[in-house]
N, C-alpha and C positions, 0 to 999 in steps of 0.2 A: 404551324399555319404559315402560309405564304403572305400575300399582301394583307396588311392590317385591315380588318373590316370596321370601318367607321364612316359616318356620313361626311360628305365633302362639299355639300351645299350647291347642288347643281342649278338651283333655281326652278326646278320642275318637281312634281310630286305625283301622288297617286292618281289624280284626276287629269294630269296632262295627257294629251293625245300625241300620236306619232307626228302629226302635222305641227303641233306646238313645238315639239323638240327640234324639228327640222326647219322651222321658220327662219328665213335668212340664210340658210345653208345651200350652197351651190354644189351639187354632186355631178354636174356635167363632166363627161369624160371618165366617170367611175363606172365600174361594172360590179353588180351584186349578184350573188347566187343565193336564192332563198327557197329552201326545200319546204314543200307544203305551201308555197306562196300563192295558192289559189283558193284557199278556203280559211275561214275563221281569222285568227291573228295573222296568219301568213299573207292572206289577201290584203289586209290592212297595211302590213309591213310593205308589201309590193307597191301598193298605191302611193304611200307616202314617199318611198324612195324614188319612184318614177316621177312624182310631182316635183321632187327636188332635183330632177335632172339625170338620175342614174339610169343606166341600162340594167334591166333586171332579168336574169335568167331563172326561170321557175322549173325545176325538174319535178315531174309529177308521175305518180303511179297510174293515174287515169287521165290520159292526155286529152280526150274529148271534153270532159267537164272543165278541165283546166283552161283550154282554149276559149271555151265559152265564157268563163268567169273573167278572163283577162282581155277579152276582145276589144274592150273600150279603153284600155290602159296603154297609152302611147309609151313605148320604150320597154315593154314587157314581152318576153318570148317564152315559149314552152318547149321542154325536151322531156324524154322519158326516163324515169328512174324509179325502181322499186327498192327501197332501202332494206327489205327483207331478203333480197336476192343479191348476193355479192357479185355475181356475174353482171347483173344489171347496173350495179354501182360502177364496176370497172368499164362497162361500155359507155356509160354516160361520161365518165372522166376522160376516156379516150377521145370521144367525139369533141368535148370541150377543148382539150389540149390540142387537138388537130386544128382547131379554129384559129390558134395562134393568139388568142386574146388573153390579156392578164386579168386576174380577179383581184379586186380591191376589198371586197366584203363577202364573207360567206356566213349566212345565218342559218344554223341548223334548227329549223322551226318545226318540221314535220315530227309527228309522234302518235303514238297509241296509249290509251290509258285504261287500266282495269278491265282488259279484255279477258274472255274465257281462255283456259290453258290452250295454247297454240304453240306449235313447233315449227321452226324454219330451218332451212339448210340441213346441217348435220345433227338436228335435234335441239338447236338453241332455243331457249325460251324467248318468245316473240317480242316482248317489251324491251328486253336487254338487246336483242338482236336488231330491232328496228331503231329504237331510240338512241342506243349507243353504238353498237358495232357497225351499223350501216353508215352513220355519220363519221365514225372514226376512220372507216376504210375511204369514205368519200374525200375527206379533207386530206388524208395522206396521198391519195392518188392525184388530187389537184395540186399537190405541193409545187410542181414546176411552174404553175400559173400564179402562185401567190407571190406578188412582188413586195419589196420592202415597203412597210407601212400598211400592209394588208391586216384586216381584223377578222377574226373568226368568233362568232357569237353562238353559244350553245344555250338553247332555251330549255332550262332545267324547270324546277317547280318547288314550291314549299312541300310538295309530296316527298322530297328527298328526306324530310324529317322522319318518315315512316320506317326507313331501313337504311342501314349502312351496307357496304358490300358484304355479301354472304359467301365468303371465300370458300367454305366447305361445300357449297351447293349453289353455285352462281345461276345454274339453269333450272333450279327448282325440280330436280328429278325425284325428290323425296317428300312430295307434297306441295301442292301449288296454292298460293294465296295471291289473288290478283292485285291487292293493294300493296302487299310487301314487294312484289315484283315490280310494281309501278315505282315504288319508293326506291328501290335499288337502282333501276334504270335512270332515274332523276339524279340520284347520287352520282352515278356514273357520268352524267353529262357534266356536272360541276367538276369532278376530278379530271376528266378529259380536258376541259378548258384550261385548268390549272397547269397540268403537265405539259400541254401543247405550248402554253405561254412560255414555260421554262425552256423548252426545246427550240422554240422559234425566236426567242428573244434576240439572239445575235444577228439573225437575218431580218430584224425589224418587224417581225410578225407578232401581234398581240392577240390574245384570246380572253374571252369573258364568258361567264355564265350568269343566268338570272332566273328570277321568278316573275312572270309577267303579271301575276295577280289572278284572282278567280274570275273567270268569265264563261259564260255559256256559249259554246261553240260546238262544231261537229266532234270535238275531242270527247265529248260526253256520250258518244253514240252507243257505247257498250253499257251505259247506265239506263235503267228503266225510269219512266216518269215517277213511279212510286219510290224508287231509290232517291231521286232528287227532291221529291216532296218531304220524305222522311228527314233529309238532311237539312231542310229549311231553305233550300236554294230557290225553289219555284213554288207557285201555287198550283191549284188543280187544273188551271187553264194553261199552264206552261209559262206564265209570266214570272220574270225574276223578281223575287221579294227580298233576298238577302241584301242588306245595306252595304256589305262589303264587296259586292260583285262590281266589276268594272265593265264598261262597254268594250267591244273589240278594238275600237280606235284608241281607247286608253290602255288596253292590254298590250298593244303593239309598241307602245311608246318606250318601254325599257329597252327592248331589243334594238330599236332604232338609235336610242341614245347610246347604248353600249357600243354600237357599230361606228358611231360618228363623233362623239363628244371629245374635244381635245382635253377636257378635265381628267379623262381616264388614261392618258398616255403613260403615266407613271404608276398605274395601278393595274398592270396586266395580271391576269389570273383571277381577279376578284369576282365575287358573286354579287349581283345587283338586284335591286328591286325598287319600284316606285321612282325610277330615274335617279338612282343614288346607289351608293354601296350599302348592302344589307348589314344590319347589326348582328352580332353573335346571338344564339339562342341555345337553350337547352331542352326546349320543348319538342315533344313528338307530335303535337297536334296544333301548333300555332300556324297562322296563315302568313307569318312574316319571319324574317331572321334566317340565319344559316347555321347549321350544326357543324361542329368540329370535324365530324367524319367526312364531310363533303369538301373539306379544304386541308386535308392532311397530306403533306407532300409524300410521305412514304406509301399511303394508299394510292395516290395518283400515279406514282411510278409503277407500283405493282399492277394497277389496272392496265397501264399502257403496255406493260410486257405481256400480260394475258391477252390483250386485244391484238397485239402483233402476232402472237402464236396462233390465235383463232383464225384471223383473216389472212395471215401471210403477208401482211403489208406493214412497213415501217419506214416511211420516207424521211422521218425526222431523227431516227436513231443514228448511231455511228456509221452504219453502212449506207444509210440513205441521205445523210445530211450533205 
């Protein structure tokens, strides 16, 4: 395991909001890129960063709804990006690099969960392709814009507990399970951040992953109401009834904290939750804690190699460093 996983006493907790975390922080002159920053947790992340003075670029698959959602937020701008399409990732990165602007924060927030079996590109399983490979390629292509002190934050999930990397069948070609596919993709998010931190450390780049908490957002669009009622998340009217759920404002807090807290400077590669480092767990079903398989250096390096082979991009490796 890399960074020891133990609480560091941030002063914040599960009910802290993104605004709480940023109170008194001046992000004027900073530029953040937040994927999916126009909906759910991403929207709250964008709002909080912009209120603190940051310029926020929101790459969005659906430009019109994104522009509508962000219209009232000073300092936010929209560009086009489909994480399922590697050419779209390349085009967005090229446009951003051509602008000549440096990036201080990249928050890999967009994602899909428990979707029906879907294939993208050359037959990649969609949750792995969107949640991991799209973000992997994005960060690598943005490498020239990441200045010393930049932070990359990967929004993982307690869902990582459901599955380690399935090296013998990463793309679920021999039987698809939507929850195991989600779990693997979220494990990949944590491993990505861990290895990125290793590769970017000498350049002053830090990376972190996190579990935002359980929150009802558009992420659940592939779950039916009966699904969520059966899990005890909502009632028959769609109201959240589970006491462990957070509001979107609370759910965005850990990503914002990971992106900005000086307490994390010496904890690069860590997995966070509730605005602190997460504790280790051996559970497959807990809503908190981090499994060893999501923080194993050898697994992180292996995933990076696979991702470079699949996408054809590796800006942090020996040839690209």
